[in-house]
N, CA, C and O atoms as CSV, one atom per row, in Angstrom:
chain,resi,resn,atom,element,x,y,z
A,1,ARG,N,N,111.153,71.705,45.531
A,1,ARG,CA,C,110.545,71.190,46.729
A,1,ARG,C,C,109.046,71.131,46.499
A,1,ARG,O,O,108.439,72.131,46.116
A,2,ALA,N,N,108.443,69.978,46.727
A,2,ALA,CA,C,107.001,69.816,46.551
A,2,ALA,C,C,106.273,70.485,47.709
A,2,ALA,O,O,106.727,70.409,48.851
A,3,PRO,N,N,105.162,71.131,47.430
A,3,PRO,CA,C,104.425,71.779,48.527
A,3,PRO,C,C,103.877,70.742,49.488
A,3,PRO,O,O,103.370,69.696,49.082
A,4,GLU,N,N,103.987,71.050,50.758
A,4,GLU,CA,C,103.427,70.161,51.773
A,4,GLU,C,C,102.161,70.809,52.286
A,4,GLU,O,O,102.169,71.961,52.718
A,5,THR,N,N,101.098,70.078,52.237
A,5,THR,CA,C,99.823,70.589,52.714
A,5,THR,C,C,99.338,69.697,53.829
A,5,THR,O,O,99.814,68.571,53.976
A,6,PRO,N,N,98.386,70.187,54.627
A,6,PRO,CA,C,97.855,69.320,55.679
A,6,PRO,C,C,97.298,68.009,55.129
A,6,PRO,O,O,97.284,67.001,55.836
A,7,GLN,N,N,96.840,68.008,53.876
A,7,GLN,CA,C,96.275,66.795,53.306
A,7,GLN,C,C,97.360,65.786,52.931
A,7,GLN,O,O,97.067,64.600,52.785
A,8,SER,N,N,98.629,66.244,52.771
A,8,SER,CA,C,99.681,65.330,52.341
A,8,SER,C,C,100.342,64.601,53.509
A,8,SER,O,O,101.218,63.762,53.300
A,9,VAL,N,N,99.934,64.913,54.717
A,9,VAL,CA,C,100.443,64.222,55.899
A,9,VAL,C,C,99.255,63.747,56.718
A,9,VAL,O,O,98.128,64.192,56.503
A,10,ASP,N,N,99.504,62.851,57.649
A,10,ASP,CA,C,98.452,62.427,58.556
A,10,ASP,C,C,98.264,63.543,59.578
A,10,ASP,O,O,98.794,63.472,60.687
A,11,ALA,N,N,97.513,64.564,59.205
A,11,ALA,CA,C,97.436,65.788,59.989
A,11,ALA,C,C,96.326,65.790,61.040
A,11,ALA,O,O,96.349,66.617,61.951
A,12,GLN,N,N,95.376,64.899,60.933
A,12,GLN,CA,C,94.267,64.895,61.882
A,12,GLN,C,C,94.784,64.652,63.292
A,12,GLN,O,O,95.499,63.680,63.537
A,13,GLY,N,N,94.433,65.511,64.195
A,13,GLY,CA,C,94.824,65.346,65.588
A,13,GLY,C,C,96.209,65.868,65.915
A,13,GLY,O,O,96.675,65.711,67.044
A,14,LEU,N,N,96.880,66.490,64.947
A,14,LEU,CA,C,98.207,67.034,65.202
A,14,LEU,C,C,98.131,68.522,65.523
A,14,LEU,O,O,97.245,69.235,65.051
A,15,TYR,N,N,99.076,68.969,66.332
A,15,TYR,CA,C,99.201,70.384,66.658
A,15,TYR,C,C,100.543,70.896,66.168
A,15,TYR,O,O,101.503,70.136,66.035
A,16,THR,N,N,100.597,72.189,65.901
A,16,THR,CA,C,101.810,72.822,65.431
A,16,THR,C,C,101.919,74.210,66.049
A,16,THR,O,O,101.003,74.680,66.723
A,17,ILE,N,N,103.045,74.850,65.810
A,17,ILE,CA,C,103.245,76.229,66.234
A,17,ILE,C,C,103.340,77.073,64.977
A,17,ILE,O,O,104.269,76.918,64.184
A,18,GLN,N,N,102.381,77.962,64.798
A,18,GLN,CA,C,102.410,78.864,63.654
A,18,GLN,C,C,103.254,80.073,64.029
A,18,GLN,O,O,103.007,80.735,65.037
A,19,LEU,N,N,104.262,80.350,63.191
A,19,LEU,CA,C,105.194,81.431,63.487
A,19,LEU,C,C,104.849,82.725,62.771
A,19,LEU,O,O,104.847,83.799,63.373
A,20,VAL,N,N,104.558,82.616,61.483
A,20,VAL,CA,C,104.374,83.809,60.659
A,20,VAL,C,C,103.578,83.433,59.411
A,20,VAL,O,O,103.545,82.266,59.019
A,21,THR,N,N,102.943,84.415,58.794
A,21,THR,CA,C,102.156,84.214,57.579
A,21,THR,C,C,102.673,85.158,56.496
A,21,THR,O,O,102.954,86.328,56.757
A,22,TYR,N,N,102.794,84.635,55.288
A,22,TYR,CA,C,103.236,85.437,54.140
A,22,TYR,C,C,102.234,85.319,53.009
A,22,TYR,O,O,101.538,84.311,52.879
A,23,LYS,N,N,102.168,86.360,52.193
A,23,LYS,CA,C,101.393,86.295,50.954
A,23,LYS,C,C,102.227,85.658,49.845
A,23,LYS,O,O,101.689,85.020,48.940
A,24,SER,N,N,103.532,85.834,49.925
A,24,SER,CA,C,104.450,85.345,48.897
A,24,SER,C,C,104.906,83.923,49.211
A,24,SER,O,O,105.466,83.665,50.276
A,25,ARG,N,N,104.667,83.014,48.287
A,25,ARG,CA,C,105.117,81.624,48.460
A,25,ARG,C,C,106.637,81.568,48.542
A,25,ARG,O,O,107.190,80.824,49.352
A,26,SER,N,N,107.315,82.354,47.707
A,26,SER,CA,C,108.779,82.298,47.722
A,26,SER,C,C,109.339,82.801,49.056
A,26,SER,O,O,110.318,82.247,49.556
A,27,ARG,N,N,108.746,83.821,49.626
A,27,ARG,CA,C,109.202,84.328,50.926
A,27,ARG,C,C,108.939,83.289,52.023
A,27,ARG,O,O,109.774,83.088,52.905
A,28,ALA,N,N,107.789,82.640,51.964
A,28,ALA,CA,C,107.462,81.594,52.934
A,28,ALA,C,C,108.442,80.426,52.805
A,28,ALA,O,O,108.893,79.880,53.813
A,29,ASP,N,N,108.774,80.042,51.567
A,29,ASP,CA,C,109.746,78.968,51.352
A,29,ASP,C,C,111.115,79.336,51.909
A,29,ASP,O,O,111.805,78.487,52.473
A,30,GLN,N,N,111.514,80.604,51.753
A,30,GLN,CA,C,112.794,81.069,52.308
A,30,GLN,C,C,112.791,80.945,53.835
A,30,GLN,O,O,113.791,80.550,54.434
A,31,GLU,N,N,111.670,81.282,54.450
A,31,GLU,CA,C,111.556,81.200,55.912
A,31,GLU,C,C,111.653,79.749,56.374
A,31,GLU,O,O,112.329,79.452,57.358
A,32,VAL,N,N,110.979,78.849,55.666
A,32,VAL,CA,C,111.046,77.414,55.996
A,32,VAL,C,C,112.487,76.932,55.882
A,32,VAL,O,O,112.967,76.221,56.765
A,33,LYS,N,N,113.178,77.303,54.821
A,33,LYS,CA,C,114.579,76.890,54.630
A,33,LYS,C,C,115.449,77.414,55.766
A,33,LYS,O,O,116.282,76.675,56.291
A,34,ALA,N,N,115.272,78.675,56.154
A,34,ALA,CA,C,116.065,79.253,57.243
A,34,ALA,C,C,115.818,78.510,58.553
A,34,ALA,O,O,116.753,78.279,59.320
A,35,LEU,N,N,114.577,78.139,58.812
A,35,LEU,CA,C,114.245,77.397,60.028
A,35,LEU,C,C,114.854,75.993,59.995
A,35,LEU,O,O,115.384,75.511,60.996
A,36,GLU,N,N,114.769,75.344,58.826
A,36,GLU,CA,C,115.370,74.011,58.689
A,36,GLU,C,C,116.884,74.078,58.883
A,36,GLU,O,O,117.479,73.161,59.448
A,37,ASP,N,N,117.505,75.157,58.417
A,37,ASP,CA,C,118.946,75.337,58.607
A,37,ASP,C,C,119.294,75.462,60.094
A,37,ASP,O,O,120.422,75.176,60.497
A,38,LYS,N,N,118.333,75.887,60.898
A,38,LYS,CA,C,118.528,75.987,62.350
A,38,LYS,C,C,118.161,74.675,63.052
A,38,LYS,O,O,118.221,74.583,64.278
A,39,GLY,N,N,117.780,73.663,62.268
A,39,GLY,CA,C,117.476,72.358,62.825
A,39,GLY,C,C,116.036,72.169,63.251
A,39,GLY,O,O,115.727,71.226,63.981
A,40,LEU,N,N,115.150,73.046,62.810
A,40,LEU,CA,C,113.733,72.928,63.177
A,40,LEU,C,C,112.930,72.272,62.064
A,40,LEU,O,O,113.093,72.604,60.890
A,41,GLU,N,N,112.074,71.348,62.436
A,41,GLU,CA,C,111.131,70.759,61.485
A,41,GLU,C,C,110.140,71.863,61.131
A,41,GLU,O,O,109.385,72.309,61.995
A,42,SER,N,N,110.129,72.306,59.891
A,42,SER,CA,C,109.229,73.393,59.507
A,42,SER,C,C,108.509,73.047,58.215
A,42,SER,O,O,108.980,72.227,57.427
A,43,PHE,N,N,107.374,73.674,58.009
A,43,PHE,CA,C,106.548,73.382,56.849
A,43,PHE,C,C,105.560,74.518,56.630
A,43,PHE,O,O,105.393,75.386,57.487
A,44,LEU,N,N,104.909,74.500,55.476
A,44,LEU,CA,C,103.896,75.501,55.131
A,44,LEU,C,C,102.513,74.907,55.206
A,44,LEU,O,O,102.305,73.726,54.923
A,45,ILE,N,N,101.570,75.741,55.590
A,45,ILE,CA,C,100.158,75.402,55.478
A,45,ILE,C,C,99.539,76.477,54.594
A,45,ILE,O,O,99.391,77.619,55.030
A,46,PRO,N,N,99.175,76.133,53.361
A,46,PRO,CA,C,98.524,77.109,52.496
A,46,PRO,C,C,97.121,77.416,53.026
A,46,PRO,O,O,96.406,76.530,53.495
A,47,SER,N,N,96.751,78.687,52.937
A,47,SER,CA,C,95.430,79.116,53.398
A,47,SER,C,C,94.962,80.262,52.513
A,47,SER,O,O,95.316,81.419,52.742
A,48,GLY,N,N,94.170,79.938,51.509
A,48,GLY,CA,C,93.727,80.969,50.568
A,48,GLY,C,C,94.925,81.568,49.855
A,48,GLY,O,O,95.692,80.850,49.215
A,49,LYS,N,N,95.090,82.887,49.961
A,49,LYS,CA,C,96.197,83.594,49.316
A,49,LYS,C,C,97.452,83.612,50.185
A,49,LYS,O,O,98.463,84.198,49.795
A,50,TYR,N,N,97.402,82.986,51.342
A,50,TYR,CA,C,98.479,83.088,52.317
A,50,TYR,C,C,99.173,81.749,52.545
A,50,TYR,O,O,98.635,80.682,52.249
A,51,TYR,N,N,100.400,81.847,53.087
A,51,TYR,CA,C,101.197,80.676,53.440
A,51,TYR,C,C,101.634,80.827,54.885
A,51,TYR,O,O,102.351,81.766,55.232
A,52,GLN,N,N,101.208,79.914,55.711
A,52,GLN,CA,C,101.513,79.964,57.135
A,52,GLN,C,C,102.736,79.086,57.398
A,52,GLN,O,O,102.744,77.898,57.077
A,53,VAL,N,N,103.757,79.687,57.982
A,53,VAL,CA,C,104.992,78.976,58.303
A,53,VAL,C,C,104.867,78.425,59.722
A,53,VAL,O,O,104.617,79.165,60.674
A,54,CYS,N,N,105.045,77.120,59.840
A,54,CYS,CA,C,104.868,76.440,61.121
A,54,CYS,C,C,106.078,75.575,61.444
A,54,CYS,O,O,106.845,75.198,60.559
A,55,VAL,N,N,106.235,75.266,62.736
A,55,VAL,CA,C,107.276,74.339,63.185
A,55,VAL,C,C,106.651,73.280,64.079
A,55,VAL,O,O,105.691,73.536,64.807
A,56,HIS,N,N,107.212,72.107,64.005
A,56,HIS,CA,C,106.809,70.955,64.814
A,56,HIS,C,C,105.409,70.448,64.441
A,56,HIS,O,O,104.521,71.220,64.080
A,57,LYS,N,N,105.250,69.154,64.540
A,57,LYS,CA,C,103.950,68.489,64.452
A,57,LYS,C,C,103.935,67.508,65.610
A,57,LYS,O,O,104.740,66.577,65.654
A,58,VAL,N,N,103.027,67.713,66.541
A,58,VAL,CA,C,102.956,66.844,67.714
A,58,VAL,C,C,101.523,66.393,67.933
A,58,VAL,O,O,100.583,67.064,67.508
A,59,ARG,N,N,101.357,65.261,68.594
A,59,ARG,CA,C,100.021,64.693,68.836
A,59,ARG,C,C,99.275,65.368,69.982
A,59,ARG,O,O,98.048,65.464,69.946
A,60,ALA,N,N,99.996,65.838,70.996
A,60,ALA,CA,C,99.324,66.371,72.181
A,60,ALA,C,C,99.490,67.892,72.257
A,60,ALA,O,O,100.568,68.428,72.000
A,61,LYS,N,N,98.416,68.560,72.609
A,61,LYS,CA,C,98.456,70.016,72.721
A,61,LYS,C,C,99.422,70.458,73.814
A,61,LYS,O,O,100.066,71.498,73.679
A,62,ASP,N,N,99.535,69.683,74.897
A,62,ASP,CA,C,100.466,70.062,75.960
A,62,ASP,C,C,101.913,69.956,75.493
A,62,ASP,O,O,102.762,70.719,75.952
A,63,GLU,N,N,102.209,69.027,74.592
A,63,GLU,CA,C,103.553,68.938,74.003
A,63,GLU,C,C,103.821,70.175,73.141
A,63,GLU,O,O,104.923,70.723,73.164
A,64,ALA,N,N,102.821,70.609,72.390
A,64,ALA,CA,C,102.963,71.828,71.584
A,64,ALA,C,C,103.187,73.034,72.498
A,64,ALA,O,O,103.995,73.907,72.183
A,65,SER,N,N,102.486,73.084,73.613
A,65,SER,CA,C,102.659,74.183,74.579
A,65,SER,C,C,104.087,74.205,75.113
A,65,SER,O,O,104.691,75.271,75.236
A,66,LYS,N,N,104.623,73.033,75.428
A,66,LYS,CA,C,105.989,72.930,75.929
A,66,LYS,C,C,106.985,73.447,74.887
A,66,LYS,O,O,107.921,74.174,75.219
A,67,ARG,N,N,106.776,73.069,73.640
A,67,ARG,CA,C,107.678,73.508,72.572
A,67,ARG,C,C,107.552,75.003,72.311
A,67,ARG,O,O,108.540,75.657,71.977
A,68,LEU,N,N,106.346,75.553,72.460
A,68,LEU,CA,C,106.159,76.998,72.299
A,68,LEU,C,C,106.908,77.757,73.404
A,68,LEU,O,O,107.538,78.780,73.140
A,69,ILE,N,N,106.837,77.259,74.621
A,69,ILE,CA,C,107.557,77.885,75.739
A,69,ILE,C,C,109.063,77.852,75.463
A,69,ILE,O,O,109.758,78.843,75.690
A,70,GLU,N,N,109.565,76.717,74.976
A,70,GLU,CA,C,110.985,76.603,74.642
A,70,GLU,C,C,111.369,77.585,73.538
A,70,GLU,O,O,112.413,78.233,73.611
A,71,LEU,N,N,110.532,77.689,72.530
A,71,LEU,CA,C,110.799,78.602,71.423
A,71,LEU,C,C,110.854,80.046,71.927
A,71,LEU,O,O,111.744,80.808,71.548
A,72,LYS,N,N,109.899,80.416,72.781
A,72,LYS,CA,C,109.845,81.789,73.283
A,72,LYS,C,C,110.994,82.097,74.235
A,72,LYS,O,O,111.322,83.263,74.452
A,73,ALA,N,N,111.611,81.059,74.807
A,73,ALA,CA,C,112.722,81.262,75.736
A,73,ALA,C,C,114.045,81.495,75.010
A,73,ALA,O,O,115.003,81.966,75.623
A,74,ASN,N,N,114.116,81.177,73.723
A,74,ASN,CA,C,115.369,81.399,73.006
A,74,ASN,C,C,115.231,82.586,72.053
A,74,ASN,O,O,114.211,83.276,72.049
A,75,ALA,N,N,116.250,82.811,71.261
A,75,ALA,CA,C,116.294,83.987,70.384
A,75,ALA,C,C,115.133,84.022,69.392
A,75,ALA,O,O,114.697,85.102,68.994
A,76,LEU,N,N,114.631,82.865,68.991
A,76,LEU,CA,C,113.512,82.852,68.046
A,76,LEU,C,C,112.257,83.472,68.647
A,76,LEU,O,O,111.401,83.977,67.921
A,77,GLY,N,N,112.148,83.434,69.950
A,77,GLY,CA,C,111.002,84.040,70.617
A,77,GLY,C,C,110.913,85.533,70.373
A,77,GLY,O,O,109.818,86.094,70.340
A,78,GLN,N,N,112.051,86.178,70.201
A,78,GLN,CA,C,112.061,87.611,69.896
A,78,GLN,C,C,111.637,87.873,68.456
A,78,GLN,O,O,111.020,88.897,68.159
A,79,ILE,N,N,111.965,86.957,67.577
A,79,ILE,CA,C,111.623,87.118,66.160
A,79,ILE,C,C,110.142,86.808,65.930
A,79,ILE,O,O,109.463,87.525,65.195
A,80,TYR,N,N,109.646,85.749,66.552
A,80,TYR,CA,C,108.272,85.285,66.318
A,80,TYR,C,C,107.419,85.533,67.559
A,80,TYR,O,O,106.907,84.588,68.160
A,81,ARG,N,N,107.271,86.761,67.933
A,81,ARG,CA,C,106.537,87.112,69.164
A,81,ARG,C,C,105.070,86.693,69.115
A,81,ARG,O,O,104.465,86.418,70.151
A,82,GLY,N,N,104.505,86.646,67.925
A,82,GLY,CA,C,103.093,86.278,67.790
A,82,GLY,C,C,102.843,84.797,67.586
A,82,GLY,O,O,101.729,84.398,67.247
A,83,ALA,N,N,103.867,83.975,67.788
A,83,ALA,CA,C,103.725,82.535,67.578
A,83,ALA,C,C,102.638,81.961,68.476
A,83,ALA,O,O,102.478,82.382,69.621
A,84,TYR,N,N,101.901,81.004,67.949
A,84,TYR,CA,C,100.836,80.373,68.735
A,84,TYR,C,C,100.587,78.947,68.296
A,84,TYR,O,O,100.983,78.542,67.203
A,85,ILE,N,N,99.932,78.194,69.153
A,85,ILE,CA,C,99.594,76.784,68.890
A,85,ILE,C,C,98.301,76.735,68.087
A,85,ILE,O,O,97.363,77.494,68.333
A,86,ARG,N,N,98.279,75.823,67.125
A,86,ARG,CA,C,97.068,75.622,66.329
A,86,ARG,C,C,97.039,74.184,65.835
A,86,ARG,O,O,98.075,73.522,65.771
A,87,PRO,N,N,95.856,73.705,65.487
A,87,PRO,CA,C,95.794,72.384,64.847
A,87,PRO,C,C,96.451,72.459,63.474
A,87,PRO,O,O,96.372,73.493,62.811
A,88,VAL,N,N,97.093,71.387,63.037
A,88,VAL,CA,C,97.660,71.363,61.698
A,88,VAL,C,C,96.527,71.436,60.675
A,88,VAL,O,O,96.618,72.135,59.666
A,89,LYS,N,N,95.469,70.701,60.963
A,89,LYS,CA,C,94.331,70.682,60.042
A,89,LYS,C,C,93.113,71.241,60.774
A,89,LYS,O,O,92.740,70.763,61.845
A,90,ARG,N,N,92.511,72.252,60.182
A,90,ARG,CA,C,91.323,72.869,60.805
A,90,ARG,C,C,90.072,72.371,60.159
A,90,ARG,O,O,88.975,72.774,60.545
């Protein structure tokens, strides 16, 4: 699987939900695969020595807020309690 970075997509103006951060690329890739198996669009954002696991890419911050509320209302909300909205590209 080729690494996906904010530069490899039209990331300007997009928002995402960051779920968790790992130091290990392989662990982050496993998390992305598990999320995709649950039907969620997921991807990594590399940041220095870390890999941020995110879900969804949306144009409007209010759409990201809606998706975060939905995520927190289901079982994933218990797993990713620290999930938050952020720009895909900072």
